[in-house]
C-alpha positions as CSV (number, residue, x, y, z in Angstrom):
1,M,368.3,121.2,178.1
2,V,365.1,119.3,179.0
3,L,366.6,118.1,182.3
4,H,367.7,121.6,183.1
5,Y,364.1,122.9,182.7
6,V,362.6,119.9,184.5
7,G,364.6,120.8,187.5
8,Y,363.8,124.5,187.2
9,F,360.0,124.3,186.7
10,F,359.3,121.3,189.1
11,G,361.6,122.9,191.7
12,H,358.9,125.5,192.2
13,I,356.2,122.9,193.0
14,P,356.1,121.8,196.6
15,L,357.3,118.2,196.4
16,R,358.4,116.0,199.4
17,G,360.5,112.9,199.7
18,V,361.7,110.9,196.8
19,P,360.0,112.9,194.0
20,A,361.7,116.1,195.2
21,F,365.1,114.4,195.3
22,I,364.7,113.0,191.8
23,V,363.6,116.4,190.4
24,G,366.5,118.1,192.1
25,I,369.0,115.6,190.8
26,A,367.5,115.8,187.3
27,G,367.8,119.6,187.3
28,L,371.4,119.4,188.6
29,L,372.5,116.8,186.0
30,G,370.7,118.8,183.3
31,T,372.5,122.0,184.2
32,I,375.9,120.2,184.3
33,A,375.3,118.5,181.0
34,L,374.3,121.8,179.5
35,G,377.4,123.5,180.9
36,I,379.6,120.8,179.4
37,G,377.9,121.1,176.0
38,F,378.2,124.9,176.0
39,G,381.9,124.6,177.0
40,L,382.6,122.2,174.1
41,Y,380.7,124.4,171.7
42,A,382.7,127.4,172.9
43,R,386.0,125.5,172.5
44,G,384.9,124.6,169.0
45,K,384.7,128.3,168.3
46,K,388.1,128.8,169.8
47,R,386.7,130.5,172.9
48,S,387.3,129.9,176.6
49,W,385.6,127.3,178.8
50,A,384.2,130.2,180.8
51,W,381.5,130.6,178.2
52,S,380.0,127.4,179.6
53,F,378.6,129.4,182.5
54,L,375.9,130.6,180.0
55,A,374.2,127.3,180.8
56,L,373.1,128.8,184.1
57,I,370.7,131.1,182.2
58,G,369.4,128.3,180.0
59,L,367.8,129.2,176.7
60,L,369.0,132.8,176.6
61,G,372.5,131.5,177.2
62,L,372.1,129.1,174.2
63,V,371.0,132.0,172.0
64,I,374.0,134.1,173.1
65,L,376.4,131.2,172.4
66,L,374.9,130.6,169.0
67,L,375.3,134.3,168.1
68,L,378.9,134.3,169.3
69,P,381.2,134.7,166.3
70,D,384.2,132.5,165.7
71,K,387.6,133.9,166.5
72,V,389.1,135.8,163.6
73,A,390.1,133.3,160.8
74,S,393.5,134.8,160.6
75,E,394.2,133.7,164.2
76,R,393.2,130.1,163.4
77,D,394.7,129.7,159.9
78,P,398.2,131.1,159.4
79,E,397.9,130.5,155.6
80,S,395.1,133.1,155.4
81,Q,397.7,135.7,156.2
82,V,399.9,134.8,153.2
83,A,399.7,137.2,150.3
84,P,398.4,135.7,147.1
85,K,401.0,134.7,144.5
86,P,401.2,136.9,141.4
87,G,399.0,135.7,138.6
88,Q,396.4,134.1,140.8
């Protein structure tokens, strides 16, 4: 997330030459890494990889992803649909 914001904030400062290239690459790599991490987190919640696009909005995307509920437990665990045995 740090590289994402480095690229974002320093992208607004007029830089020339090698520093501008390094800042641009850092921002791009940070956003890609953030997208991969968001995608893996979404897959862990049994959601689509499309949720990784929340990386493009940075910290707000992280908050949204953290508040995203897991898929219903009955969809993940077929035993949760089994009725309890009598006497239990």
